PQR file of N, CA, C, O and H, with PARSE charges and radii, in Angstrom:
ATOM      1  N   LEU A   1      90.706  88.269 126.008 -0.4000 1.5000
ATOM      2  CA  LEU A   1      92.092  87.537 125.417 -0.0000 2.0000
ATOM      3  C   LEU A   1      91.466  87.221 124.059  0.5500 1.7000
ATOM      4  O   LEU A   1      90.246  87.058 124.037 -0.5500 1.4000
ATOM      5  N   THR A   2      92.174  87.113 122.904 -0.4000 1.5000
ATOM      6  CA  THR A   2      92.061  87.060 121.347 -0.0000 2.0000
ATOM      7  C   THR A   2      93.047  85.467 121.472  0.5500 1.7000
ATOM      8  O   THR A   2      93.912  84.979 122.199 -0.5500 1.4000
ATOM      9  H   THR A   2      93.165  87.245 122.922  0.4000 1.0000
ATOM     10  N   PRO A   3      92.289  85.127 120.313 -0.5600 1.5000
ATOM     11  CA  PRO A   3      93.719  83.972 119.858  0.2800 2.0000
ATOM     12  C   PRO A   3      94.770  84.633 119.613  0.5500 1.7000
ATOM     13  O   PRO A   3      95.656  83.991 120.177 -0.5500 1.4000
ATOM     14  N   GLU A   4      95.254  85.563 119.098 -0.4000 1.5000
ATOM     15  CA  GLU A   4      96.080  85.869 118.731 -0.0000 2.0000
ATOM     16  C   GLU A   4      97.223  86.459 119.691  0.5500 1.7000
ATOM     17  O   GLU A   4      98.406  86.723 119.477 -0.5500 1.4000
ATOM     18  H   GLU A   4      94.535  86.085 118.640  0.4000 1.0000
ATOM     19  N   GLN A   5      96.162  86.594 121.181 -0.4000 1.5000
ATOM     20  CA  GLN A   5      97.122  86.810 121.897 -0.0000 2.0000
ATOM     21  C   GLN A   5      97.870  85.434 122.924  0.5500 1.7000
ATOM     22  O   GLN A   5      98.702  85.457 123.831 -0.5500 1.4000
ATOM     23  H   GLN A   5      95.201  86.379 121.354  0.4000 1.0000
ATOM     24  N   THR A   6      97.131  84.352 122.279 -0.4000 1.5000
ATOM     25  CA  THR A   6      97.607  83.275 122.971 -0.0000 2.0000
ATOM     26  C   THR A   6      99.033  82.577 121.977  0.5500 1.7000
ATOM     27  O   THR A   6      99.408  82.896 120.848 -0.5500 1.4000
ATOM     28  H   THR A   6      96.455  84.333 121.543  0.4000 1.0000
ATOM     29  N   TYR A   7      99.478  81.728 122.755 -0.4000 1.5000
ATOM     30  CA  TYR A   7     100.115  80.647 122.260 -0.0000 2.0000
ATOM     31  C   TYR A   7     100.432  79.082 122.724  0.5500 1.7000
ATOM     32  O   TYR A   7     100.519  78.810 123.922 -0.5500 1.4000
ATOM     33  H   TYR A   7      99.173  81.469 123.672  0.4000 1.0000
ATOM     34  N   SER A   8     100.602  78.049 121.668 -0.4000 1.5000
ATOM     35  CA  SER A   8      99.878  76.974 121.969 -0.0000 2.0000
ATOM     36  C   SER A   8     101.209  76.059 122.188  0.5500 1.7000
ATOM     37  O   SER A   8     101.508  75.747 121.035 -0.5500 1.4000
ATOM     38  H   SER A   8     100.530  78.270 120.695  0.4000 1.0000
ATOM     39  N   LEU A   9     101.972  75.585 122.884 -0.4000 1.5000
ATOM     40  CA  LEU A   9     103.194  75.711 123.217 -0.0000 2.0000
ATOM     41  C   LEU A   9     103.393  73.724 123.813  0.5500 1.7000
ATOM     42  O   LEU A   9     102.707  73.242 124.714 -0.5500 1.4000
ATOM     43  H   LEU A   9     101.729  75.838 123.820  0.4000 1.0000
ATOM     44  N   THR A  10     104.192  73.139 123.225 -0.4000 1.5000
ATOM     45  CA  THR A  10     104.791  71.714 123.675 -0.0000 2.0000
ATOM     46  C   THR A  10     105.698  71.628 125.127  0.5500 1.7000
ATOM     47  O   THR A  10     106.219  72.632 125.612 -0.5500 1.4000
ATOM     48  H   THR A  10     104.749  73.531 122.493  0.4000 1.0000
ATOM     49  N   PRO A  11     105.781  70.563 125.606 -0.5600 1.5000
ATOM     50  CA  PRO A  11     106.588  70.428 126.889  0.2800 2.0000
ATOM     51  C   PRO A  11     107.882  70.790 126.243  0.5500 1.7000
ATOM     52  O   PRO A  11     108.510  71.662 126.844 -0.5500 1.4000
ATOM     53  N   ASN A  12     108.403  70.337 125.196 -0.4000 1.5000
ATOM     54  CA  ASN A  12     109.579  70.990 124.699 -0.0000 2.0000
ATOM     55  C   ASN A  12     109.644  72.335 124.577  0.5500 1.7000
ATOM     56  O   ASN A  12     110.680  72.891 124.944 -0.5500 1.4000
ATOM     57  H   ASN A  12     107.893  69.629 124.708  0.4000 1.0000
ATOM     58  N   GLN A  13     108.968  72.818 124.243 -0.4000 1.5000
ATOM     59  CA  GLN A  13     108.826  74.688 123.332 -0.0000 2.0000
ATOM     60  C   GLN A  13     108.809  75.288 124.918  0.5500 1.7000
ATOM     61  O   GLN A  13     109.699  76.011 125.364 -0.5500 1.4000
ATOM     62  H   GLN A  13     108.127  72.367 123.946  0.4000 1.0000
ATOM     63  N   LEU A  14     107.877  74.940 125.514 -0.4000 1.5000
ATOM     64  CA  LEU A  14     108.167  75.570 127.186 -0.0000 2.0000
ATOM     65  C   LEU A  14     109.179  75.420 128.040  0.5500 1.7000
ATOM     66  O   LEU A  14     109.339  76.117 129.042 -0.5500 1.4000
ATOM     67  H   LEU A  14     107.154  74.352 125.151  0.4000 1.0000
ATOM     68  N   ALA A  15     110.157  74.184 127.557 -0.4000 1.5000
ATOM     69  CA  ALA A  15     111.228  74.351 128.860 -0.0000 2.0000
ATOM     70  C   ALA A  15     112.504  76.001 128.086  0.5500 1.7000
ATOM     71  O   ALA A  15     113.378  76.547 128.761 -0.5500 1.4000
ATOM     72  H   ALA A  15     110.027  73.617 126.744  0.4000 1.0000
ATOM     73  N   VAL A  16     112.292  76.218 127.203 -0.4000 1.5000
ATOM     74  CA  VAL A  16     113.078  77.022 126.325 -0.0000 2.0000
ATOM     75  C   VAL A  16     112.652  78.225 126.864  0.5500 1.7000
ATOM     76  O   VAL A  16     113.370  79.143 126.469 -0.5500 1.4000
ATOM     77  H   VAL A  16     111.583  75.774 126.656  0.4000 1.0000
ATOM     78  N   ILE A  17     111.821  78.564 127.567 -0.4000 1.5000
ATOM     79  CA  ILE A  17     110.761  80.211 127.731 -0.0000 2.0000
ATOM     80  C   ILE A  17     111.822  80.561 128.601  0.5500 1.7000
ATOM     81  O   ILE A  17     112.395  79.631 129.168 -0.5500 1.4000
ATOM     82  H   ILE A  17     111.237  77.818 127.888  0.4000 1.0000
ATOM     83  N   PRO A  18     112.279  81.982 128.865 -0.5600 1.5000
ATOM     84  CA  PRO A  18     112.936  82.634 129.323  0.2800 2.0000
ATOM     85  C   PRO A  18     112.453  82.688 131.105  0.5500 1.7000
ATOM     86  O   PRO A  18     111.321  83.107 131.348 -0.5500 1.4000
ATOM     87  N   LYS A  19     113.216  82.319 132.097 -0.4000 1.5000
ATOM     88  CA  LYS A  19     112.951  82.386 133.147 -0.0000 2.0000
ATOM     89  C   LYS A  19     112.547  83.487 133.970  0.5500 1.7000
ATOM     90  O   LYS A  19     111.878  83.182 134.957 -0.5500 1.4000
ATOM     91  H   LYS A  19     114.136  81.979 131.900  0.4000 1.0000
ATOM     92  N   ASP A  20     112.861  84.972 133.745 -0.4000 1.5000
ATOM     93  CA  ASP A  20     113.225  86.302 133.846 -0.0000 2.0000
ATOM     94  C   ASP A  20     112.060  86.679 133.781  0.5500 1.7000
ATOM     95  O   ASP A  20     112.063  87.763 134.364 -0.5500 1.4000
ATOM     96  H   ASP A  20     113.405  85.220 132.943  0.4000 1.0000
ATOM     97  N   ARG A  21     110.776  86.408 133.340 -0.4000 1.5000
ATOM     98  CA  ARG A  21     110.015  86.845 133.099 -0.0000 2.0000
ATOM     99  C   ARG A  21     108.288  86.432 133.811  0.5500 1.7000
ATOM    100  O   ARG A  21     108.489  85.432 134.501 -0.5500 1.4000
ATOM    101  H   ARG A  21     110.773  85.527 132.867  0.4000 1.0000
ATOM    102  N   GLN A  22     107.233  86.691 133.871 -0.4000 1.5000
ATOM    103  CA  GLN A  22     106.260  86.718 134.675 -0.0000 2.0000
ATOM    104  C   GLN A  22     105.067  85.851 133.144  0.5500 1.7000
ATOM    105  O   GLN A  22     104.740  86.592 132.216 -0.5500 1.4000
ATOM    106  H   GLN A  22     107.070  87.503 133.311  0.4000 1.0000
ATOM    107  N   TYR A  23     104.644  84.515 133.134 -0.4000 1.5000
ATOM    108  CA  TYR A  23     104.206  84.380 132.432 -0.0000 2.0000
ATOM    109  C   TYR A  23     102.568  83.562 132.715  0.5500 1.7000
ATOM    110  O   TYR A  23     102.627  83.511 133.944 -0.5500 1.4000
ATOM    111  H   TYR A  23     104.910  83.913 133.887  0.4000 1.0000
ATOM    112  N   HIS A  24     101.672  83.141 132.482 -0.4000 1.5000
ATOM    113  CA  HIS A  24     100.714  82.671 133.186 -0.0000 2.0000
ATOM    114  C   HIS A  24      99.982  81.879 132.186  0.5500 1.7000
ATOM    115  O   HIS A  24      99.528  82.265 131.109 -0.5500 1.4000
ATOM    116  H   HIS A  24     101.623  83.182 131.484  0.4000 1.0000
ATOM    117  N   TYR A  25      99.926  80.321 132.893 -0.4000 1.5000
ATOM    118  CA  TYR A  25      99.837  79.317 131.909 -0.0000 2.0000
ATOM    119  C   TYR A  25      98.435  78.523 132.090  0.5500 1.7000
ATOM    120  O   TYR A  25      97.707  78.667 133.072 -0.5500 1.4000
ATOM    121  H   TYR A  25     100.294  80.008 133.769  0.4000 1.0000
ATOM    122  N   TRP A  26      98.191  77.744 131.096 -0.4000 1.5000
ATOM    123  CA  TRP A  26      96.487  77.259 131.365 -0.0000 2.0000
ATOM    124  C   TRP A  26      97.171  75.950 130.763  0.5500 1.7000
ATOM    125  O   TRP A  26      97.748  75.915 129.676 -0.5500 1.4000
ATOM    126  H   TRP A  26      98.782  77.627 130.299  0.4000 1.0000
ATOM    127  N   TYR A  27      96.983  74.667 131.817 -0.4000 1.5000
ATOM    128  CA  TYR A  27      96.821  73.460 131.499 -0.0000 2.0000
ATOM    129  C   TYR A  27      96.120  72.726 130.939  0.5500 1.7000
ATOM    130  O   TYR A  27      95.496  72.187 131.853 -0.5500 1.4000
ATOM    131  H   TYR A  27      96.514  74.696 132.700  0.4000 1.0000
ATOM    132  N   LEU A  28      95.730  72.260 129.888 -0.4000 1.5000
ATOM    133  CA  LEU A  28      94.824  71.595 129.585 -0.0000 2.0000
ATOM    134  C   LEU A  28      95.047  69.744 129.279  0.5500 1.7000
ATOM    135  O   LEU A  28      95.670  69.097 128.438 -0.5500 1.4000
ATOM    136  H   LEU A  28      96.237  72.698 129.145  0.4000 1.0000
ATOM    137  N   GLY A  29      94.224  69.411 130.386 -0.4000 1.5000
ATOM    138  CA  GLY A  29      94.039  67.792 130.533 -0.0000 2.0000
ATOM    139  C   GLY A  29      94.873  67.485 131.375  0.5500 1.7000
ATOM    140  O   GLY A  29      95.930  66.855 131.392 -0.5500 1.4000
ATOM    141  H   GLY A  29      93.717  69.936 131.069  0.4000 1.0000
ATOM    142  N   ASN A  30      94.178  68.082 132.159 -0.4000 1.5000
ATOM    143  CA  ASN A  30      94.396  68.106 134.155 -0.0000 2.0000
ATOM    144  C   ASN A  30      95.756  66.953 134.275  0.5500 1.7000
ATOM    145  O   ASN A  30      95.654  65.783 134.646 -0.5500 1.4000
ATOM    146  H   ASN A  30      93.320  68.594 132.145  0.4000 1.0000
ATOM    147  N   HIS A  31      97.178  67.748 133.796 -0.4000 1.5000
ATOM    148  CA  HIS A  31      98.344  66.820 134.565 -0.0000 2.0000
ATOM    149  C   HIS A  31      98.910  68.324 134.998  0.5500 1.7000
ATOM    150  O   HIS A  31      98.699  69.504 134.716 -0.5500 1.4000
ATOM    151  H   HIS A  31      97.260  68.698 133.494  0.4000 1.0000
ATOM    152  N   GLU A  32     100.066  67.245 136.170 -0.4000 1.5000
ATOM    153  CA  GLU A  32     100.710  68.453 136.581 -0.0000 2.0000
ATOM    154  C   GLU A  32     101.742  69.590 135.802  0.5500 1.7000
ATOM    155  O   GLU A  32     102.531  69.688 134.863 -0.5500 1.4000
ATOM    156  H   GLU A  32     100.238  66.287 136.399  0.4000 1.0000
ATOM    157  N   PRO A  33     101.370  70.057 136.473 -0.5600 1.5000
ATOM    158  CA  PRO A  33     101.942  71.556 135.871  0.2800 2.0000
ATOM    159  C   PRO A  33     103.525  71.580 135.527  0.5500 1.7000
ATOM    160  O   PRO A  33     104.342  71.255 136.389 -0.5500 1.4000
ATOM    161  N   LEU A  34     103.984  72.043 134.019 -0.4000 1.5000
ATOM    162  CA  LEU A  34     105.376  71.954 134.015 -0.0000 2.0000
ATOM    163  C   LEU A  34     106.269  72.765 134.301  0.5500 1.7000
ATOM    164  O   LEU A  34     107.368  72.557 133.788 -0.5500 1.4000
ATOM    165  H   LEU A  34     103.320  72.307 133.318  0.4000 1.0000
ATOM    166  N   THR A  35     106.155  73.614 134.948 -0.4000 1.5000
ATOM    167  CA  THR A  35     106.943  74.686 135.496 -0.0000 2.0000
ATOM    168  C   THR A  35     106.489  75.479 136.910  0.5500 1.7000
ATOM    169  O   THR A  35     105.429  75.153 137.446 -0.5500 1.4000
ATOM    170  H   THR A  35     105.262  73.783 135.365  0.4000 1.0000
ATOM    171  N   ASP A  36     107.158  76.313 137.369 -0.4000 1.5000
ATOM    172  CA  ASP A  36     106.563  76.353 138.706 -0.0000 2.0000
ATOM    173  C   ASP A  36     106.141  78.294 138.781  0.5500 1.7000
ATOM    174  O   ASP A  36     106.423  79.245 139.511 -0.5500 1.4000
ATOM    175  H   ASP A  36     108.019  76.577 136.933  0.4000 1.0000
ATOM    176  N   ALA A  37     105.439  78.073 137.707 -0.4000 1.5000
ATOM    177  CA  ALA A  37     104.862  79.648 137.367 -0.0000 2.0000
ATOM    178  C   ALA A  37     104.147  80.305 138.350  0.5500 1.7000
ATOM    179  O   ALA A  37     103.836  79.497 139.225 -0.5500 1.4000
ATOM    180  H   ALA A  37     105.210  77.301 137.115  0.4000 1.0000
ATOM    181  N   GLN A  38     103.856  81.130 138.522 -0.4000 1.5000
ATOM    182  CA  GLN A  38     103.343  81.878 139.261 -0.0000 2.0000
ATOM    183  C   GLN A  38     101.876  81.655 139.281  0.5500 1.7000
ATOM    184  O   GLN A  38     101.366  81.183 140.297 -0.5500 1.4000
ATOM    185  H   GLN A  38     104.109  81.786 137.811  0.4000 1.0000
ATOM    186  N   VAL A  39     101.126  81.967 138.206 -0.4000 1.5000
ATOM    187  CA  VAL A  39      99.624  81.518 137.458 -0.0000 2.0000
ATOM    188  C   VAL A  39      99.657  80.559 136.567  0.5500 1.7000
ATOM    189  O   VAL A  39     100.149  80.646 135.442 -0.5500 1.4000
ATOM    190  H   VAL A  39     101.541  82.350 137.381  0.4000 1.0000
ATOM    191  N   HIS A  40      98.969  79.324 137.200 -0.4000 1.5000
ATOM    192  CA  HIS A  40      98.717  78.469 136.008 -0.0000 2.0000
ATOM    193  C   HIS A  40      97.088  77.398 136.482  0.5500 1.7000
ATOM    194  O   HIS A  40      96.836  76.682 137.451 -0.5500 1.4000
ATOM    195  H   HIS A  40      98.570  79.252 138.114  0.4000 1.0000
ATOM    196  N   LEU A  41      96.329  77.767 135.289 -0.4000 1.5000
ATOM    197  CA  LEU A  41      95.218  77.266 135.164 -0.0000 2.0000
ATOM    198  C   LEU A  41      95.569  75.526 134.668  0.5500 1.7000
ATOM    199  O   LEU A  41      96.399  74.913 133.998 -0.5500 1.4000
ATOM    200  H   LEU A  41      96.533  78.349 134.502  0.4000 1.0000
ATOM    201  N   GLN A  42      94.383  75.266 135.463 -0.4000 1.5000
ATOM    202  CA  GLN A  42      94.158  73.549 135.116 -0.0000 2.0000
ATOM    203  C   GLN A  42      92.750  73.417 134.981  0.5500 1.7000
ATOM    204  O   GLN A  42      91.862  73.711 135.782 -0.5500 1.4000
ATOM    205  H   GLN A  42      93.709  75.764 136.007  0.4000 1.0000
ATOM    206  N   SER A  43      92.663  72.748 133.418 -0.4000 1.5000
ATOM    207  CA  SER A  43      91.030  71.892 133.478 -0.0000 2.0000
ATOM    208  C   SER A  43      91.533  70.673 132.582  0.5500 1.7000
ATOM    209  O   SER A  43      92.681  70.416 132.220 -0.5500 1.4000
ATOM    210  H   SER A  43      93.384  72.510 132.768  0.4000 1.0000
ATOM    211  N   PRO A  44      90.245  69.941 132.309 -0.5600 1.5000
ATOM    212  CA  PRO A  44      90.135  69.117 131.182  0.2800 2.0000
ATOM    213  C   PRO A  44      90.335  69.559 129.726  0.5500 1.7000
ATOM    214  O   PRO A  44      90.156  70.745 129.448 -0.5500 1.4000
ATOM    215  N   VAL A  45      90.709  68.642 128.738 -0.4000 1.5000
ATOM    216  CA  VAL A  45      90.621  69.392 127.332 -0.0000 2.0000
ATOM    217  C   VAL A  45      89.397  69.802 127.422  0.5500 1.7000
ATOM    218  O   VAL A  45      88.522  69.837 128.287 -0.5500 1.4000
ATOM    219  H   VAL A  45      90.854  67.678 128.963  0.4000 1.0000
ATOM    220  N   LEU A  46      89.594  70.257 125.790 -0.4000 1.5000
ATOM    221  CA  LEU A  46      88.419  71.646 125.751 -0.0000 2.0000
ATOM    222  C   LEU A  46      87.277  70.326 125.343  0.5500 1.7000
ATOM    223  O   LEU A  46      86.948  69.886 126.444 -0.5500 1.4000
ATOM    224  H   LEU A  46      90.305  70.228 125.088  0.4000 1.0000
ATOM    225  N   ASN A  47      86.947  69.964 124.856 -0.4000 1.5000
ATOM    226  CA  ASN A  47      86.038  68.178 124.852 -0.0000 2.0000
ATOM    227  C   ASN A  47      85.742  68.645 125.652  0.5500 1.7000
ATOM    228  O   ASN A  47      85.017  69.619 125.448 -0.5500 1.4000
ATOM    229  H   ASN A  47      87.214  70.321 123.961  0.4000 1.0000
ATOM    230  N   GLU A  48      86.059  68.318 127.013 -0.4000 1.5000
ATOM    231  CA  GLU A  48      85.463  67.784 127.729 -0.0000 2.0000
ATOM    232  C   GLU A  48      85.072  69.112 128.760  0.5500 1.7000
ATOM    233  O   GLU A  48      83.980  68.950 129.305 -0.5500 1.4000
ATOM    234  H   GLU A  48      86.647  67.526 127.179  0.4000 1.0000
ATOM    235  N   LEU A  49      85.744  70.341 129.108 -0.4000 1.5000
ATOM    236  CA  LEU A  49      85.627  71.484 129.673 -0.0000 2.0000
ATOM    237  C   LEU A  49      83.845  71.428 129.243  0.5500 1.7000
ATOM    238  O   LEU A  49      82.976  71.332 130.110 -0.5500 1.4000
ATOM    239  H   LEU A  49      86.631  70.473 128.665  0.4000 1.0000
ATOM    240  N   TYR A  50      83.546  71.511 127.753 -0.4000 1.5000
ATOM    241  CA  TYR A  50      82.596  72.229 127.343 -0.0000 2.0000
ATOM    242  C   TYR A  50      81.120  71.203 127.901  0.5500 1.7000
ATOM    243  O   TYR A  50      80.000  71.616 128.204 -0.5500 1.4000
ATOM    244  H   TYR A  50      84.251  71.589 127.049  0.4000 1.0000
ATOM    245  N   GLN A  51      81.534  70.065 127.888 -0.4000 1.5000
ATOM    246  CA  GLN A  51      80.360  69.480 128.278 -0.0000 2.0000
ATOM    247  C   GLN A  51      80.043  69.382 129.661  0.5500 1.7000
ATOM    248  O   GLN A  51      78.881  69.245 130.042 -0.5500 1.4000
ATOM    249  H   GLN A  51      82.443  69.730 127.641  0.4000 1.0000
ATOM    250  N   ASP A  52      81.171  69.456 130.556 -0.4000 1.5000
ATOM    251  CA  ASP A  52      81.167  69.225 131.868 -0.0000 2.0000
ATOM    252  C   ASP A  52      81.123  70.807 132.967  0.5500 1.7000
ATOM    253  O   ASP A  52      82.070  71.544 133.242 -0.5500 1.4000
ATOM    254  H   ASP A  52      82.116  69.567 130.246  0.4000 1.0000
ATOM    255  N   GLY A  53      79.754  70.912 133.373 -0.4000 1.5000
ATOM    256  CA  GLY A  53      79.682  72.028 134.480 -0.0000 2.0000
ATOM    257  C   GLY A  53      80.612  72.351 135.383  0.5500 1.7000
ATOM    258  O   GLY A  53      81.123  73.440 135.645 -0.5500 1.4000
ATOM    259  H   GLY A  53      78.985  70.314 133.149  0.4000 1.0000
ATOM    260  N   HIS A  54      80.852  70.780 136.041 -0.4000 1.5000
ATOM    261  CA  HIS A  54      81.902  70.925 137.171 -0.0000 2.0000
ATOM    262  C   HIS A  54      83.085  71.540 136.920  0.5500 1.7000
ATOM    263  O   HIS A  54      83.529  72.343 137.741 -0.5500 1.4000
ATOM    264  H   HIS A  54      80.437  69.895 135.828  0.4000 1.0000
ATOM    265  N   ALA A  55      83.714  71.271 135.833 -0.4000 1.5000
ATOM    266  CA  ALA A  55      85.230  71.533 135.012 -0.0000 2.0000
ATOM    267  C   ALA A  55      84.956  72.859 134.822  0.5500 1.7000
ATOM    268  O   ALA A  55      85.613  73.533 135.615 -0.5500 1.4000
ATOM    269  H   ALA A  55      83.353  70.618 135.167  0.4000 1.0000
ATOM    270  N   LYS A  56      84.199  73.579 134.036 -0.4000 1.5000
ATOM    271  CA  LYS A  56      83.915  74.964 133.834 -0.0000 2.0000
ATOM    272  C   LYS A  56      83.842  75.443 135.578  0.5500 1.7000
ATOM    273  O   LYS A  56      84.883  75.696 136.185 -0.5500 1.4000
ATOM    274  H   LYS A  56      83.665  73.031 133.392  0.4000 1.0000
ATOM    275  N   ARG A  57      82.532  75.516 136.217 -0.4000 1.5000
ATOM    276  CA  ARG A  57      82.947  76.110 137.472 -0.0000 2.0000
ATOM    277  C   ARG A  57      84.290  76.034 137.963  0.5500 1.7000
ATOM    278  O   ARG A  57      84.872  77.078 138.256 -0.5500 1.4000
ATOM    279  H   ARG A  57      81.686  75.311 135.724  0.4000 1.0000
ATOM    280  N   ALA A  58      84.862  74.898 138.091 -0.4000 1.5000
ATOM    281  CA  ALA A  58      86.608  74.829 138.752 -0.0000 2.0000
ATOM    282  C   ALA A  58      87.374  75.768 137.672  0.5500 1.7000
ATOM    283  O   ALA A  58      88.331  76.292 138.243 -0.5500 1.4000
ATOM    284  H   ALA A  58      84.388  74.050 137.853  0.4000 1.0000
ATOM    285  N   LEU A  59      87.312  76.064 136.658 -0.4000 1.5000
ATOM    286  CA  LEU A  59      88.449  76.689 135.505 -0.0000 2.0000
ATOM    287  C   LEU A  59      88.116  78.155 136.236  0.5500 1.7000
ATOM    288  O   LEU A  59      88.947  78.697 136.965 -0.5500 1.4000
ATOM    289  H   LEU A  59      86.535  75.639 136.194  0.4000 1.0000
ATOM    290  N   TRP A  60      86.928  78.678 135.982 -0.4000 1.5000
ATOM    291  CA  TRP A  60      86.081  79.627 137.002 -0.0000 2.0000
ATOM    292  C   TRP A  60      86.842  80.749 138.287  0.5500 1.7000
ATOM    293  O   TRP A  60      87.300  81.857 138.568 -0.5500 1.4000
ATOM    294  H   TRP A  60      86.253  78.237 135.390  0.4000 1.0000
ATOM    295  N   GLN A  61      86.547  79.554 138.654 -0.4000 1.5000
ATOM    296  CA  GLN A  61      87.188  79.600 139.849 -0.0000 2.0000
ATOM    297  C   GLN A  61      88.706  80.100 139.908  0.5500 1.7000
ATOM    298  O   GLN A  61      89.025  81.275 140.088 -0.5500 1.4000
ATOM    299  H   GLN A  61      86.175  78.654 138.426  0.4000 1.0000
ATOM    300  N   GLN A  62      89.629  78.997 139.723 -0.4000 1.5000
ATOM    301  CA  GLN A  62      90.748  79.373 139.272 -0.0000 2.0000
ATOM    302  C   GLN A  62      91.478  81.300 138.915  0.5500 1.7000
ATOM    303  O   GLN A  62      92.329  82.019 139.438 -0.5500 1.4000
ATOM    304  H   GLN A  62      89.370  78.042 139.577  0.4000 1.0000
ATOM    305  N   ILE A  63      90.423  81.418 137.645 -0.4000 1.5000
ATOM    306  CA  ILE A  63      90.677  82.321 137.130 -0.0000 2.0000
ATOM    307  C   ILE A  63      90.341  83.670 138.260  0.5500 1.7000
ATOM    308  O   ILE A  63      91.001  84.709 138.248 -0.5500 1.4000
ATOM    309  H   ILE A  63      89.731  80.834 137.220  0.4000 1.0000
ATOM    310  N   CYS A  64      89.438  83.462 139.003 -0.4000 1.5000
ATOM    311  CA  CYS A  64      88.583  84.566 139.912 -0.0000 2.0000
ATOM    312  C   CYS A  64      89.785  84.240 141.128  0.5500 1.7000
ATOM    313  O   CYS A  64      89.780  85.159 141.948 -0.5500 1.4000
ATOM    314  H   CYS A  64      88.902  82.618 139.013  0.4000 1.0000
ATOM    315  N   GLN A  65      90.755  83.227 141.436 -0.4000 1.5000
ATOM    316  CA  GLN A  65      91.625  83.336 142.749 -0.0000 2.0000
ATOM    317  C   GLN A  65      92.919  84.525 141.665  0.5500 1.7000
ATOM    318  O   GLN A  65      93.442  85.562 142.074 -0.5500 1.4000
ATOM    319  H   GLN A  65      90.759  82.481 140.769  0.4000 1.0000
ATOM    320  N   TYR A  66      93.050  84.048 140.643 -0.4000 1.5000
ATOM    321  CA  TYR A  66      94.175  84.965 140.012 -0.0000 2.0000
ATOM    322  C   TYR A  66      94.318  86.365 139.090  0.5500 1.7000
ATOM    323  O   TYR A  66      95.155  86.856 138.332 -0.5500 1.4000
ATOM    324  H   TYR A  66      92.626  83.206 140.311  0.4000 1.0000
ATOM    325  N   GLU A  67      92.889  86.730 139.659 -0.4000 1.5000
ATOM    326  CA  GLU A  67      91.995  87.720 139.137 -0.0000 2.0000
ATOM    327  C   GLU A  67      92.868  89.051 138.727  0.5500 1.7000
ATOM    328  O   GLU A  67      92.816  89.727 137.699 -0.5500 1.4000
ATOM    329  H   GLU A  67      92.210  86.331 140.274  0.4000 1.0000
ATOM    330  N   LYS A  68      93.798  89.205 140.051 -0.4000 1.5000
ATOM    331  CA  LYS A  68      94.500  90.751 139.998 -0.0000 2.0000
ATOM    332  C   LYS A  68      96.006  89.985 139.129  0.5500 1.7000
ATOM    333  O   LYS A  68      96.749  90.664 138.421 -0.5500 1.4000
ATOM    334  H   LYS A  68      93.840  88.656 140.886  0.4000 1.0000
ATOM    335  N   ASP A  69      96.181  88.694 139.345 -0.4000 1.5000
ATOM    336  CA  ASP A  69      97.400  88.476 138.420 -0.0000 2.0000
ATOM    337  C   ASP A  69      97.025  88.688 136.897  0.5500 1.7000
ATOM    338  O   ASP A  69      97.866  88.628 136.000 -0.5500 1.4000
ATOM    339  H   ASP A  69      95.577  88.142 139.920  0.4000 1.0000
ATOM    340  N   PHE A  70      95.674  88.944 136.693 -0.4000 1.5000
ATOM    341  CA  PHE A  70      95.332  88.785 134.825 -0.0000 2.0000
ATOM    342  C   PHE A  70      95.119  90.441 134.781  0.5500 1.7000
ATOM    343  O   PHE A  70      95.602  90.976 133.783 -0.5500 1.4000
ATOM    344  H   PHE A  70      94.991  88.993 137.422  0.4000 1.0000
ATOM    345  N   TYR A  71      94.478  91.284 135.707 -0.4000 1.5000
ATOM    346  CA  TYR A  71      93.774  92.499 135.909 -0.0000 2.0000
ATOM    347  C   TYR A  71      94.606  93.046 136.747  0.5500 1.7000
ATOM    348  O   TYR A  71      94.103  93.243 137.853 -0.5500 1.4000
ATOM    349  H   TYR A  71      94.086  90.849 136.518  0.4000 1.0000
ATOM    350  N   PRO A  72      96.029  93.463 136.597 -0.5600 1.5000
ATOM    351  CA  PRO A  72      96.609  94.374 138.366  0.2800 2.0000
ATOM    352  C   PRO A  72      96.586  95.603 137.694  0.5500 1.7000
ATOM    353  O   PRO A  72      97.741  96.000 137.539 -0.5500 1.4000
ATOM    354  N   ASP A  73      95.605  96.508 137.149 -0.4000 1.5000
ATOM    355  CA  ASP A  73      95.430  97.955 137.549 -0.0000 2.0000
ATOM    356  C   ASP A  73      94.069  98.068 137.662  0.5500 1.7000
ATOM    357  O   ASP A  73      93.473  99.141 137.758 -0.5500 1.4000
ATOM    358  H   ASP A  73      94.666  96.186 137.275  0.4000 1.0000
ATOM    359  N   ALA A  74      93.463  96.761 137.650 -0.4000 1.5000
ATOM    360  CA  ALA A  74      91.902  96.852 138.196 -0.0000 2.0000
ATOM    361  C   ALA A  74      91.439  97.259 139.321  0.5500 1.7000
ATOM    362  O   ALA A  74      90.389  97.893 139.428 -0.5500 1.4000
ATOM    363  H   ALA A  74      93.947  95.889 137.572  0.4000 1.0000
ATOM    364  N   GLY A  75      92.291  96.881 140.403 -0.4000 1.5000
ATOM    365  CA  GLY A  75      92.527  97.804 141.658 -0.0000 2.0000
ATOM    366  C   GLY A  75      91.754  96.497 142.852  0.5500 1.7000
ATOM    367  O   GLY A  75      91.682  96.729 144.058 -0.5500 1.4000
ATOM    368  H   GLY A  75      93.144  96.366 140.316  0.4000 1.0000
TER
END
């Protein structure tokens, strides 16, 4: 994943995203998800994530949990 493949959205922008498509969300800041998306990751803000090994592991576990959603052709 490259920076060009990501979008940073505000809650207002998130509200107008079409509901008929599948999107993956990463919520920074440990707040409740704003959508009912099938795939959503949660973590502390980047400064905290950078310094907290437990938070990094928790994020990695979430990524592994949704691995088939991120890489559907991986079998």
